[in-house]
Every structure is written in C-alpha cells, then in structure tokens.
C-alpha positions as CSV (number, residue, x, y, z in Angstrom):
1,M,18.1,7.8,-12.0
2,K,18.7,11.6,-12.6
3,Y,22.0,12.1,-11.0
4,P,24.0,9.1,-10.7
5,I,27.4,10.7,-10.5
6,Y,26.4,13.2,-7.7
7,I,24.9,10.3,-5.9
8,A,28.2,8.1,-6.3
9,A,30.3,11.2,-5.2
10,S,28.0,11.9,-2.2
11,W,28.5,8.2,-1.0
12,L,32.2,8.5,-1.3
13,L,32.4,11.8,0.4
14,C,30.0,10.9,3.2
15,G,30.7,7.3,3.9
16,T,28.1,5.1,5.8
17,G,27.2,7.6,8.4
18,C,25.4,9.8,6.1
19,A,23.5,7.2,4.3
20,R,21.3,6.5,7.5
21,D,20.1,10.1,7.4
22,A,19.3,10.5,3.8
23,A,16.2,9.3,2.1
24,P,16.6,6.0,0.4
25,V,17.7,5.9,-3.2
26,R,15.7,3.5,-5.2
27,T,17.8,1.7,-8.1
28,A,15.7,-1.5,-8.2
29,A,12.0,-2.0,-9.5
30,P,9.4,-1.6,-7.0
31,P,8.3,-4.9,-5.1
32,A,6.0,-6.9,-7.1
33,P,2.6,-7.9,-5.8
34,A,2.8,-10.2,-3.0
35,T,2.2,-14.0,-4.1
36,H,2.1,-14.7,-0.4
37,L,1.3,-12.4,2.3
38,V,4.1,-11.8,4.7
39,A,3.6,-11.4,8.5
40,T,5.5,-8.8,10.3
41,P,6.1,-8.7,14.1
42,E,4.5,-5.5,14.8
43,K,3.1,-2.2,13.3
44,S,5.7,0.6,13.1
45,A,5.5,4.2,12.8
46,Q,6.6,3.8,9.1
47,A,3.0,2.2,8.3
48,G,0.5,3.3,5.9
49,T,-3.2,2.1,5.8
50,V,-5.8,0.4,3.7
51,R,-8.8,2.7,4.0
52,I,-12.2,1.3,3.3
53,A,-15.0,3.8,2.5
54,A,-17.4,4.7,5.1
55,D,-20.2,3.3,3.2
56,I,-18.6,0.0,2.8
57,Q,-17.7,0.1,6.4
58,K,-21.3,0.7,7.4
59,A,-22.8,-2.1,4.9
60,C,-20.3,-4.6,6.3
61,G,-20.2,-3.8,9.7
62,I,-16.7,-3.1,9.9
63,S,-15.3,-0.9,12.5
64,D,-11.7,-0.9,12.1
65,A,-10.5,-0.5,8.6
66,D,-6.8,-0.2,8.9
67,A,-4.4,-2.7,7.0
68,H,-0.7,-1.5,7.0
69,F,2.2,-1.4,4.6
70,E,5.8,-0.8,5.6
71,F,8.0,1.8,3.7
72,D,8.9,0.5,0.3
73,S,6.7,-2.6,0.6
74,A,3.5,-4.0,-0.7
75,A,3.1,-6.9,1.9
76,L,0.4,-7.0,4.3
77,E,0.7,-7.4,8.0
78,Q,-0.8,-10.2,9.9
79,E,-3.0,-8.1,12.1
80,E,-4.7,-6.6,9.0
81,R,-6.0,-9.8,7.5
82,P,-9.0,-10.1,9.7
83,V,-10.4,-6.8,8.6
84,L,-9.9,-7.7,5.0
85,G,-11.4,-11.0,5.7
86,Q,-14.6,-9.4,6.9
87,L,-14.5,-7.2,3.9
88,A,-14.3,-10.3,1.6
89,K,-17.2,-12.2,3.4
90,C,-19.5,-9.0,2.9
91,F,-18.7,-8.9,-0.6
92,V,-19.0,-12.8,-1.3
93,S,-22.1,-13.6,0.9
94,G,-23.1,-10.4,2.9
95,P,-24.8,-7.3,2.0
96,L,-22.6,-6.5,-0.7
97,A,-22.5,-9.7,-2.6
98,G,-22.4,-9.2,-6.1
99,K,-21.2,-5.6,-5.8
100,E,-17.8,-4.4,-7.3
101,M,-15.1,-2.3,-5.6
102,R,-12.1,-0.2,-6.8
103,L,-8.7,-0.5,-5.0
104,I,-6.7,2.6,-5.4
105,G,-3.0,2.3,-4.4
106,H,-0.9,5.3,-3.2
107,A,2.7,6.2,-2.1
108,D,4.5,8.8,-0.3
109,P,6.4,11.4,-2.4
110,R,9.9,9.9,-2.0
111,G,11.4,8.4,-4.8
112,E,10.8,8.7,-8.6
113,S,7.2,9.3,-9.8
114,D,7.3,6.2,-12.1
115,Y,8.4,4.1,-9.4
116,N,5.7,5.3,-6.9
117,M,3.1,4.6,-9.6
118,V,4.1,1.0,-9.8
119,L,4.5,0.7,-6.0
120,G,0.9,2.0,-5.4
121,G,-0.3,-0.4,-8.2
122,S,1.7,-3.3,-6.2
123,R,-0.2,-2.4,-3.2
124,A,-3.6,-2.4,-4.8
125,D,-2.7,-5.8,-6.4
126,T,-1.6,-7.3,-3.0
127,V,-5.1,-6.4,-1.4
128,K,-6.7,-7.7,-4.4
129,T,-5.0,-10.9,-4.4
130,F,-5.7,-11.3,-0.6
131,L,-9.5,-10.9,-1.5
132,T,-9.4,-13.3,-4.3
133,I,-7.9,-15.9,-2.1
134,K,-10.8,-15.1,0.4
135,G,-13.4,-15.8,-2.3
136,V,-14.1,-12.2,-3.9
137,P,-14.2,-12.7,-7.9
138,S,-11.2,-10.8,-9.2
139,D,-13.5,-9.5,-12.0
140,R,-15.4,-7.6,-9.5
141,M,-12.3,-5.6,-8.4
142,V,-10.4,-3.0,-10.3
143,T,-7.0,-2.0,-9.3
144,T,-5.5,1.5,-9.9
145,S,-2.8,3.7,-8.7
146,R,-2.3,7.3,-8.0
147,G,1.2,6.8,-6.9
148,E,2.4,10.0,-5.1
149,L,0.0,12.4,-6.9
150,E,-2.2,12.8,-3.8
151,A,0.7,12.5,-1.2
152,T,0.5,15.3,1.5
153,G,3.4,14.2,3.8
154,T,6.2,16.0,4.8
155,N,7.7,13.8,7.5
156,E,7.7,10.1,8.5
157,A,4.4,10.2,10.3
158,S,2.6,11.9,7.5
159,W,4.4,9.9,4.7
160,A,3.0,6.7,6.4
161,D,-0.5,8.1,5.7
162,D,0.5,8.4,2.1
163,R,1.4,4.7,1.8
164,R,-2.1,3.1,1.4
165,V,-4.9,1.6,-0.6
166,D,-8.2,3.1,-0.7
167,I,-11.2,0.7,-1.1
168,V,-14.3,2.2,-2.7
169,S,-17.8,1.0,-4.0
170,R,-17.6,0.9,-8.0
C-alpha cells in the first residue's frame, strides 16, 4: 500500500460516513480461484462478464455468452453456469471437440496493478475450474491475466464491463 498513514488519517478524520463513498482499499490478497462455485441471488449492476468469442459462439450454437463476476470476486453466479456448460459440451463432444481455448482474465482499474493482475488470473482460473468439472481437459485450456491493462471504465457501469474473462480459440 502506498500511503498507509494518509489512509489511516483519512479514516480517523472522516469516520464511517465517508468510507461508503470512497473506492474500497484492498489490503488483503485477491480471492483465490473458487474451488466451489458460489451462487448469488441476482445479477447486480456491479457485475462483469465472460465474453465468448464470436467464432466459438457460432460453432457451439451459443447465443447468450455472459457469465458475471461481482466486484472484487472470482465466483460465478448460478445463472451463468448453463452457458459455460454449453461451452464445455461443445469442447468435449461437439463441433470444437479436441480444440484448445485461452481464458483471459480482466479487472477494473480500481486497486493496485499487482492485485488486479492476480484477480484477473483468479477469474480465469475459476472459469477453467468450472469447465474442467464439466469435462474439458485442463491441458486444453490456458489461463492468462491482463489485470487492469485493458480497462476503460470510468464509473460503476463501465467498470462492470472491465471485470470479465474473455474466452478465445487457441
């Protein structure tokens, strides 16, 4: 953390009222890849997406390619599992059986660069874990992270678009 004294002083001066308006300060390590996939009650405006490349969507017959992440989380929501299940089936026994894919994790620009790089990797690893459970051999998937490097968001709605995993052919 770059300015621990200033943050502590701001907290003391500001009290709890200011903390709700400020961007969150991350002091802990980013979440580890989910070993279990957590269901959340509903999508929020703070969700990002898994974006499946158009060529994969076409080959697999997938029309809705969004799987969502909450802020500061690598857990998939319940309603995204069917889309990723279709993707797994396509890569196991469908038109793309035997093909490889790359899972590229991203984060929004808030927080430290190193933290965001690890968080993007955790998101990619979570998707890989889900696809592996569904039968896609793990050696046919490569995960990488771009962290906040390609982030373009400037507010909550656009930051949500930055929190995603891109799935592309390899």
